[in-house]
KELOMI-635487 format. One line per 8 residues: number of its first residue (from 0); their letters; for each residue x, z, y of N, C-alpha, C. Coordinates in nm, 2 decimals. Each point is the difference from the previous one (the first is absolute). Layout:
BEGIN
NUM	A	X:Z:Y:X:Z:Y:X:Z:Y ~ ...
END
This chain:
BEGIN
0	MESPSVPR	0.08:0.00:-0.12:-0.08:0.00:0.12:0.09:0.00:0.13 ~ -0.02:-0.10:0.08:0.08:-0.01:0.12:-0.06:0.10:0.11 ~ 0.10:0.06:0.07:-0.04:0.08:0.12:-0.03:-0.09:0.12 ~ -0.10:0.04:0.08:-0.02:-0.08:0.12:0.12:0.00:0.09 ~ 0.02:-0.11:0.06:0.12:-0.01:0.09:-0.03:0.08:0.13 ~ 0.11:0.06:0.04:-0.01:0.08:0.12:0.01:-0.10:0.12 ~ -0.09:0.01:0.09:0.00:-0.09:0.12:0.13:0.02:0.08 ~ 0.06:-0.11:0.04:0.12:0.00:0.09:-0.05:0.05:0.14
8	RYLVVANQ	0.09:0.07:0.07:-0.04:0.04:0.13:0.11:-0.05:0.10 ~ -0.05:-0.07:0.10:0.09:-0.06:0.10:-0.01:0.07:0.13 ~ 0.11:0.03:0.07:0.00:0.04:0.14:0.03:-0.12:0.08 ~ -0.09:-0.04:0.08:0.01:-0.12:0.09:0.03:0.05:0.14 ~ 0.12:-0.04:0.05:0.04:0.05:0.13:0.00:-0.12:0.10 ~ -0.08:0.01:0.10:0.00:-0.11:0.10:-0.07:0.05:0.13 ~ 0.02:-0.07:0.11:-0.07:0.03:0.12:-0.04:-0.13:0.06 ~ 0.09:-0.06:0.08:-0.03:-0.13:0.07:-0.04:-0.11:-0.10
16	TLGGEHLT	0.04:0.01:-0.12:-0.02:-0.11:-0.10:-0.12:0.03:-0.09 ~ -0.08:0.10:0.03:-0.11:0.03:-0.09:-0.10:-0.11:-0.01 ~ -0.01:-0.08:0.11:-0.10:-0.11:0.00:0.05:-0.13:-0.06 ~ 0.12:0.01:-0.06:0.06:-0.13:-0.05:-0.05:-0.04:-0.14 ~ -0.01:-0.13:-0.01:-0.05:-0.06:-0.13:0.10:0.03:-0.11 ~ 0.13:0.01:0.03:0.10:0.03:-0.10:-0.03:0.13:-0.07 ~ -0.05:0.10:0.07:-0.04:0.13:-0.06:-0.12:-0.01:-0.09 ~ -0.10:-0.08:0.05:-0.12:-0.02:-0.08:0.04:-0.07:-0.13
24	RKIRACMA	0.09:-0.10:0.00:0.04:-0.06:-0.12:0.07:0.09:-0.10 ~ 0.08:0.09:0.06:0.07:0.10:-0.09:-0.10:0.10:-0.06 ~ -0.10:0.04:0.07:-0.10:0.09:-0.05:-0.07:-0.07:-0.12 ~ -0.04:-0.12:0.02:-0.07:-0.08:-0.10:0.09:-0.01:-0.13 ~ 0.13:-0.03:0.03:0.09:-0.02:-0.11:0.02:0.13:-0.08 ~ 0.01:0.11:0.06:0.01:0.13:-0.07:-0.13:0.03:-0.08 ~ -0.11:-0.03:0.06:-0.13:0.02:-0.07:-0.01:-0.09:-0.13 ~ 0.06:-0.11:0.01:-0.01:-0.10:-0.11:0.09:0.05:-0.12
32	LGPCSFHV	0.10:0.09:0.03:0.08:0.05:-0.11:-0.06:0.11:-0.08 ~ -0.11:0.06:0.05:-0.07:0.11:-0.07:-0.05:0.10:0.09 ~ -0.05:0.11:-0.06:-0.06:0.11:0.08:0.11:0.06:0.10 ~ -0.05:0.02:0.12:0.09:0.05:0.10:-0.07:0.06:0.12 ~ 0.07:0.07:0.08:-0.06:0.05:0.13:0.11:0.00:0.10 ~ -0.05:0.00:0.13:0.09:-0.02:0.11:-0.03:0.11:0.10 ~ 0.11:0.05:0.06:0.00:0.10:0.11:0.07:-0.07:0.12 ~ -0.07:-0.03:0.10:0.06:-0.08:0.11:0.04:0.10:0.11
40	LAPASHPH	0.13:-0.01:0.04:0.06:0.09:0.10:0.03:-0.08:0.12 ~ -0.06:0.03:0.11:0.03:-0.07:0.13:0.08:0.10:0.09 ~ 0.13:-0.01:0.00:0.08:0.08:0.10:-0.05:-0.02:0.14 ~ -0.01:0.10:0.08:-0.05:-0.01:0.14:0.12:-0.04:0.09 ~ 0.07:-0.10:-0.04:0.11:-0.04:0.09:-0.05:-0.07:0.12 ~ 0.07:0.02:0.11:-0.05:-0.06:0.13:0.00:-0.15:-0.01 ~ -0.10:-0.06:0.06:-0.01:-0.15:0.01:0.11:-0.05:0.09 ~ 0.09:-0.08:-0.05:0.11:-0.05:0.08:-0.04:-0.10:0.10
48	EQATWDED	-0.12:-0.05:-0.01:-0.05:-0.10:0.11:-0.04:0.08:0.12 ~ -0.01:0.13:0.00:-0.04:0.08:0.12:0.13:0.07:0.05 ~ 0.01:-0.01:0.13:0.11:0.06:0.07:-0.01:0.15:0.00 ~ -0.12:0.05:0.02:-0.03:0.15:0.00:-0.11:0.02:-0.10 ~ 0.01:0.12:-0.06:-0.09:0.04:-0.10:0.01:0.15:-0.02 ~ -0.10:0.06:-0.07:0.01:0.14:-0.03:-0.04:0.01:-0.15 ~ 0.02:0.12:-0.05:-0.03:0.02:-0.14:-0.14:-0.02:-0.04 ~ -0.09:0.04:0.08:-0.15:-0.02:-0.02:-0.03:-0.15:-0.01
56	QARGVARD	0.06:-0.08:0.09:-0.03:-0.14:0.00:0.06:-0.06:-0.13 ~ 0.12:0.03:-0.04:0.06:-0.05:-0.12:-0.08:0.04:-0.12 ~ -0.05:0.12:-0.01:-0.08:0.04:-0.12:-0.13:-0.07:0.00 ~ -0.06:-0.03:0.12:-0.13:-0.07:0.01:0.02:-0.14:-0.05 ~ 0.10:-0.07:0.04:0.03:-0.14:-0.04:0.02:0.00:-0.15 ~ 0.08:0.09:-0.05:0.03:0.01:-0.15:-0.13:0.02:-0.07 ~ -0.09:0.09:0.05:-0.13:0.03:-0.07:-0.09:-0.12:0.00 ~ 0.00:-0.07:0.11:-0.09:-0.12:0.00:0.05:-0.11:-0.10
64	RLDAALAR	0.13:-0.02:0.00:0.06:-0.09:-0.10:-0.03:0.05:-0.14 ~ 0.02:0.13:-0.03:-0.02:0.05:-0.13:-0.15:-0.01:-0.04 ~ -0.09:0.03:0.09:-0.14:-0.01:-0.04:-0.04:-0.15:-0.03 ~ 0.05:-0.09:0.07:-0.03:-0.14:-0.03:0.06:-0.04:-0.13 ~ 0.12:0.04:-0.03:0.07:-0.03:-0.13:-0.08:0.06:-0.11 ~ -0.04:0.12:0.01:-0.07:0.07:-0.11:-0.13:-0.07:-0.03 ~ -0.07:-0.04:0.10:-0.13:-0.08:-0.02:0.03:-0.13:-0.07 ~ 0.11:-0.07:0.04:0.03:-0.13:-0.06:0.04:0.02:-0.14
72	FRSLGADV	0.09:0.10:-0.03:0.04:0.02:-0.14:-0.11:0.04:-0.09 ~ -0.09:0.08:0.05:-0.12:0.04:-0.08:-0.09:-0.12:-0.02 ~ -0.01:-0.09:0.09:-0.08:-0.12:-0.02:0.06:-0.09:-0.12 ~ 0.13:0.02:-0.03:0.06:-0.07:-0.11:-0.03:0.08:-0.13 ~ -0.05:0.12:0.01:-0.03:0.08:-0.12:0.11:0.10:-0.03 ~ 0.09:0.02:0.10:0.11:0.09:-0.02:-0.04:0.15:0.01 ~ 0.06:0.08:-0.08:-0.02:0.15:0.01:0.11:0.04:0.10 ~ -0.04:0.03:0.12:0.09:0.02:0.11:-0.04:0.11:0.09
80	DGQVGAAS	0.09:0.08:0.05:-0.02:0.10:0.10:0.13:-0.01:0.09 ~ 0.00:0.08:0.11:0.12:-0.01:0.09:0.00:0.10:0.10 ~ 0.11:0.00:0.08:0.02:0.10:0.11:0.09:-0.06:0.10 ~ -0.01:0.06:0.12:0.10:-0.03:0.11:0.11:0.11:-0.02 ~ 0.12:-0.04:0.01:0.11:0.09:-0.02:0.09:0.01:0.13 ~ 0.11:0.08:-0.02:0.09:0.02:0.11:0.05:-0.13:0.06 ~ 0.05:0.00:0.12:0.05:-0.12:0.07:0.12:-0.05:-0.08 ~ 0.09:0.08:-0.05:0.12:-0.05:-0.08:-0.05:-0.04:-0.14
88	PIDAIHDT	0.02:-0.12:-0.04:-0.05:-0.04:-0.13:0.06:0.07:-0.11 ~ 0.13:0.04:0.01:0.06:0.07:-0.11:-0.06:0.14:-0.01 ~ -0.02:0.07:0.11:-0.06:0.13:0.00:-0.15:-0.01:-0.05 ~ -0.07:-0.10:0.04:-0.14:-0.02:-0.05:0.00:-0.02:-0.15 ~ 0.09:-0.08:-0.05:0.01:-0.02:-0.15:0.03:0.13:-0.07 ~ 0.10:0.07:0.05:0.03:0.13:-0.06:-0.12:0.10:0.00 ~ -0.06:0.01:0.11:-0.12:0.09:0.02:-0.11:-0.04:-0.10 ~ -0.03:-0.13:-0.01:-0.10:-0.05:-0.09:0.03:0.03:-0.14
96	IREQRDRP	0.12:-0.03:-0.04:0.04:0.03:-0.14:-0.01:0.15:-0.04 ~ 0.04:0.08:0.10:-0.01:0.14:-0.02:-0.15:0.05:-0.01 ~ -0.08:-0.05:0.09:-0.14:0.03:0.01:-0.08:-0.05:-0.13 ~ 0.05:-0.10:-0.06:-0.07:-0.07:-0.11:0.07:0.03:-0.13 ~ 0.08:0.10:-0.01:0.09:0.02:-0.12:-0.09:0.03:-0.12 ~ -0.12:0.04:0.01:-0.09:0.02:-0.12:-0.05:-0.14:-0.05 ~ 0.02:-0.10:0.08:-0.03:-0.14:-0.05:0.11:-0.09:0.04 ~ 0.11:0.00:-0.08:0.12:-0.07:0.04:-0.02:-0.15:0.00
104	FDEVILST	0.09:-0.06:0.08:0.00:-0.15:0.02:0.09:-0.06:-0.10 ~ -0.03:-0.13:-0.04:0.09:-0.07:-0.09:0.09:-0.10:0.08 ~ -0.05:-0.03:0.12:0.08:-0.11:0.07:-0.04:0.02:0.15 ~ 0.09:-0.04:0.09:-0.02:-0.01:0.14:0.00:-0.15:0.04 ~ -0.11:-0.04:0.07:-0.01:-0.13:0.05:0.02:0.01:0.15 ~ 0.11:-0.05:0.05:0.03:0.01:0.15:-0.02:-0.14:0.06 ~ -0.09:0.00:0.10:-0.03:-0.13:0.07:0.05:0.01:0.14 ~ 0.07:-0.10:0.04:0.07:0.00:0.13:-0.01:-0.13:0.07
112	LPPGASRW	0.03:0.00:0.13:0.00:-0.12:0.08:0.12:-0.09:-0.05 ~ 0.01:-0.12:0.04:0.11:-0.09:-0.03:0.13:0.05:0.06 ~ 0.12:-0.04:-0.06:0.13:0.04:0.06:0.00:-0.04:0.15 ~ 0.06:0.08:0.08:0.01:-0.03:0.14:-0.10:0.09:0.07 ~ -0.13:0.00:-0.05:-0.11:0.08:0.07:-0.01:0.13:-0.07 ~ 0.06:0.02:-0.12:-0.02:0.12:-0.07:0.10:0.11:0.03 ~ -0.05:0.11:0.05:0.09:0.12:0.02:0.03:0.06:-0.14 ~ -0.09:-0.01:-0.09:0.02:0.06:-0.13:0.11:-0.07:-0.08
120	LKLDLPHR	0.01:-0.13:0.02:0.11:-0.07:-0.07:0.13:0.03:0.07 ~ 0.00:0.01:0.13:0.12:0.04:0.08:0.05:0.13:-0.04 ~ -0.09:0.09:-0.04:0.04:0.14:-0.04:0.03:0.00:-0.15 ~ 0.00:-0.11:-0.07:0.02:-0.01:-0.15:-0.10:0.09:-0.07 ~ -0.12:0.01:0.05:-0.10:0.09:-0.06:-0.02:-0.03:-0.15 ~ -0.01:-0.12:-0.05:-0.03:-0.02:-0.14:0.10:0.07:-0.09 ~ 0.13:-0.01:0.03:0.10:0.06:-0.08:0.01:0.15:0.02 ~ -0.03:0.04:0.12:0.00:0.15:0.03:-0.12:0.06:-0.08
128	VERAVNLP	-0.11:-0.06:0.00:-0.12:0.05:-0.08:0.04:0.01:-0.15 ~ 0.05:-0.11:-0.05:0.03:-0.01:-0.14:0.09:0.12:-0.04 ~ 0.11:0.02:0.08:0.09:0.11:-0.03:-0.06:0.14:0.01 ~ -0.09:0.01:0.10:-0.05:0.13:0.03:-0.11:0.05:-0.09 ~ -0.08:-0.10:-0.05:-0.12:0.05:-0.09:0.02:-0.04:-0.14 ~ 0.10:-0.07:-0.04:0.03:-0.03:-0.14:-0.12:-0.07:-0.07 ~ -0.06:-0.09:0.07:-0.11:-0.09:-0.05:0.04:-0.14:0.03 ~ -0.06:-0.09:-0.08:0.02:-0.15:0.03:-0.07:-0.03:0.14
136	VTLLIAEH	0.07:-0.08:0.08:-0.05:-0.04:0.13:-0.02:-0.15:0.00 ~ -0.12:-0.05:0.02:-0.02:-0.14:0.02:-0.02:-0.03:0.15 ~ 0.09:-0.08:0.05:0.00:-0.04:0.14:-0.09:-0.13:0.02 ~ -0.09:0.01:0.09:-0.09:-0.11:0.04:0.03:-0.03:0.14 ~ 0.03:-0.12:0.04:0.03:-0.04:0.14:-0.11:-0.09:0.04 ~ -0.07:0.04:0.11:-0.11:-0.08:0.06:0.05:-0.14:0.04 ~ -0.08:-0.10:-0.02:0.03:-0.14:0.04:0.01:-0.01:0.15 ~ -0.07:0.08:0.07:0.00:0.00:0.15:-0.04:0.14:0.04
144	HPAATGA	-0.02:0.02:0.13:-0.03:0.13:0.06:-0.16:0.02:0.00 ~ -0.06:0.05:-0.10:-0.15:0.01:-0.01:-0.05:0.08:0.11 ~ 0.06:0.11:0.05:-0.05:0.08:0.11:-0.02:-0.08:0.13 ~ 0.09:-0.10:0.02:-0.01:-0.08:0.12:-0.13:-0.08:0.00 ~ -0.06:-0.03:-0.11:-0.12:-0.08:-0.01:-0.12:0.09:-0.01 ~ 0.02:0.13:0.02:-0.12:0.09:-0.01:-0.03:0.05:-0.13 ~ 0.07:-0.04:-0.11:-0.03:0.03:-0.13:0.05:0.14:-0.04
END
């Protein structure tokens, strides 16, 4: 008698790219592999297109993007929840993994802007996350800047 497979659990980390089709394709691909769930983390990093900002504004923008992404992923049939995290993506990831330790993650999906526009790539965030959390990290790079189009 076979035991039921344990659903894979993905930590999806994105902010400005939450509206990107590349991320929707990845969610679909993960779902096609078998039972899974997603926890979407939107670090409340300040929007670089604004010269001035405050923490409340950054959290509000991240919350709006997160809410839209959760609705879109649920419309695909995904088992998904999420949260807005600290402004520092590495701190937000650490906090989330610690808060969710009773439901560990199998993989981190990190979605970022293209090279040149991405602060996360300039900070070598994918490699830093991989070393820090000891989980596989899948890097997704947006084809363009989805936040600029209002997505």
